[in-house]
KOLZARO-643027 format. One record per residue (C-alpha): residue in three letters; y, z, x. Coordinates in steps of 0.5 Angstrom, whole numbers, plus 500, padded with zeros to 3 digits. Each point is the difference from the previous one (the first is absolute). Layout:
REM KOLZARO-643027
ALAYZX
...
END
This chain:
REM KOLZARO-643027
MET099258346
THR503493500
SER494496500
ASP492499498
ALA500498508
PRO495505504
ILE504506504
VAL499499508
LEU501506504
GLY502498508
ILE499505506
GLU503498506
THR499504507
SER501494505
CYS505504504
ASP505505499
GLU502499492
THR495503496
GLY501496493
ILE497500493
GLY502495496
ILE498499492
VAL500493498
GLN498497492
GLY500492501
HIS507498504
THR503506497
LEU501506505
LEU499507497
ALA501505506
ASN501499508
GLU500507504
ILE501500507
ALA499506505
THR502498507
SER499504507
VAL505496503
ASP503506502
GLU494503504
HIS500494503
ALA507499503
ARG500505505
PHE495495503
GLY504494500
GLY494497496
VAL494501495
VAL495506503
PRO493498496
GLU498507500
ILE506502497
ALA499495495
SER494501498
ARG500507499
SER507499496
HIS497495495
LEU494506499
GLU506505498
ALA504494496
ILE495496496
GLU498505495
PRO507502498
ALA503493500
LEU494498495
GLN502505495
ARG507498500
ALA498493499
CYS496502494
ARG506504498
SER505494500
ALA495495498
GLY499505493
ILE492499501
THR494505503
LEU495497504
ASP496499494
ASP504494498
VAL499497507
ASP495493499
ALA500498508
ILE502503506
ALA502496507
VAL501503507
THR503497506
ALA493499505
GLY504497505
PRO504498505
GLY503507502
LEU498506503
VAL492502500
GLY501507498
ALA506499496
LEU497494496
ILE492505499
VAL505505496
GLY502495495
VAL493497499
ALA497506500
THR504503495
ALA500493496
LYS492500500
ALA500507498
LEU504498494
ALA496494498
VAL494504500
ALA503506496
LEU503495495
SER495495500
VAL505494501
PRO499494505
VAL503501507
TYR504494504
GLY500501507
VAL506495502
ASN505497506
HIS506504501
LEU503493502
ALA498496494
SER503506496
HIS507500503
VAL500492497
VAL498502493
VAL504506499
ASP506495498
GLU497498495
LEU501507496
GLN508498501
HIS500492499
GLY493498496
PRO495496503
LEU500496507
ALA501493500
ASP495495503
PRO500499505
THR506505503
VAL501502507
GLY499507502
LEU505504506
LEU496506501
VAL505505505
SER498507501
GLY500505506
GLY493498502
HIS500492497
SER504494500
SER496494497
LEU502493496
LEU495499494
LEU498495496
VAL498502493
SER497496495
ASP495500495
ASP503506496
VAL499505506
GLU493497501
SER501497506
ILE505503506
ARG501495506
PRO503503507
LEU505495502
GLY502504506
GLN501507502
THR504505506
LEU497498507
ASP502507502
ASP505506497
ALA501499492
ALA507500498
GLY499507497
GLU498502507
ALA505497503
PHE506503496
ASP496507502
LYS500499507
VAL507497500
ALA503506496
ARG496505506
LEU504496504
LEU507502497
GLY498507498
LEU499499493
PRO495503496
PHE493498498
PRO498496496
GLY506496503
GLY500494495
PRO504503495
TRP504504505
ILE501493504
ASP502497493
ARG505506499
VAL504499506
ALA500492500
ARG505501494
GLU505502505
GLY499495505
ASP501492502
PRO493497500
SER503495504
ALA503504506
ILE493499504
ASP496494500
PHE493503501
PRO494495500
ARG496497495
GLY492501502
LEU496493500
ASN507496499
ASN500495505
PRO497493498
GLY493502503
ASP499506497
ARG502497493
GLU495494501
ARG494505502
TYR502506496
PRO504497494
TYR499506495
ASP499506505
PHE504505503
SER502504506
PHE504506500
SER498503507
GLY505496504
LEU506502495
LYS498507501
THR500499508
ALA506496500
VAL504507496
ALA497505505
ARG503496506
TRP507498496
VAL500508499
LYS498502507
ALA505495503
ARG506504496
GLN497506502
ASP500499507
ALA507497500
GLY502507496
GLU502496494
ASP499502493
ILE495497496
PRO503497493
VAL494502496
ALA502497494
ASP501493503
VAL493501504
ALA497502493
ALA503494496
SER499495505
VAL492502501
GLN500500492
GLU503493500
ALA495498505
ILE494502497
ALA502497493
ASP502494502
VAL493499503
LEU497502494
THR504496495
ALA500494504
ARG492500501
THR499501492
VAL505495498
ALA496495506
ALA493502497
CYS502499493
ARG503493502
ASP494498504
HIS495502494
GLY504497494
VAL501507498
GLY506502495
GLU499508499
VAL500506505
VAL499507499
ILE502505505
GLY496506501
GLY499506505
GLY504506502
VAL505495504
ALA501496493
ALA505507499
ASN505497505
SER506498497
ARG502495505
LEU493497500
ARG501500492
ALA506496500
MET498495506
ALA494498496
GLU504500493
ALA505495504
ARG495496504
CYS495499494
GLU506498495
ALA502495505
ALA493497501
GLY500500492
LEU494505500
SER499506496
LEU500507503
ARG497506497
VAL501506504
PRO497507496
ARG505506500
PRO500504506
ASP496506497
LEU494495499
CYS501497507
THR498506504
ASP493503499
ASN498502493
GLY494501495
ALA504495496
MET498494504
VAL493502500
ALA499501493
ALA503493499
LEU495497504
GLY495504497
SER503498493
ARG499493502
LEU493500502
VAL498504494
ALA503494495
THR497495504
GLY493503499
ALA499501507
PRO494505502
ALA502507502
SER498502507
PRO494503502
LEU500508500
ASP498500507
PHE506495503
ALA503502506
THR507501503
THR502494505
SER506501504
ASN501493501
LEU498497494
PRO503492500
VAL504498495
THR496495497
ARG495505498
ARG504503494
ALA494505498
TRP494503502
END
């Protein structure tokens, strides 16, 4: 092992990825992921019952692979962290039940942690401790939030959130309109590389003066999805071909524009000099490039985890668990519950 820090096992089953991560301090020892995305693709979205059954089938093999990859046995584990929420309740129960059983069998503490906070903390595995304070942009299929992270991640204050569709959800819906597979985000990113991002001027939600004053750090993407649907239908009714690459590039540009503009504004207004981006949409190449350019122009330091740490994974859960252990936070009681709508302000049970 690389240090004397406790070894923490992380379990993530909030949606359609079964993730097992093993962390020692800030060192990542293993990050195994089994996904059921192909089973959901034909339905065009995640089916909770399928996700839960897939977790049941995948969790033990993923755990075994993670231990082999880390070069440890379960007897070497000092603590266990598991996503307690938010997420799909049936899926969460699989991970939490597994974590509790392991904690009892190994006589180690268990920490029920917040999925959203984990997406922020995971960057510490790549870039070291976060600055205090930091503005976090959390973007995924179910969440789009701006967070003010301070007191060494002891305090997370929501600044803004999506008022309707999340960014990842918007990508999925637009991909469906364009005939692209699920999940839509990676396909939009791939197809957009061949398109012109300025081809179509799609709307930026909450961008008129009144909305900017009332919702300075919030997001809205449902209007964008509707605008794309109307644009596509008008071309189809006229018998015209749909320039899929141009539509994808223009949609991606609109989403990245809004996300990065709000983030820079939040930093400016709160006197914060560092940004961290987390969540599955953080893997989007245009968002990463635009965030880098705008943060550089504004004199901000930008941190974005590598793509495999952006999507749901056990490493992020283990990272937050490792922080809780290091700071002497109390372990969760064995009867802690799963919570589908666990607020980001509550980083652990």
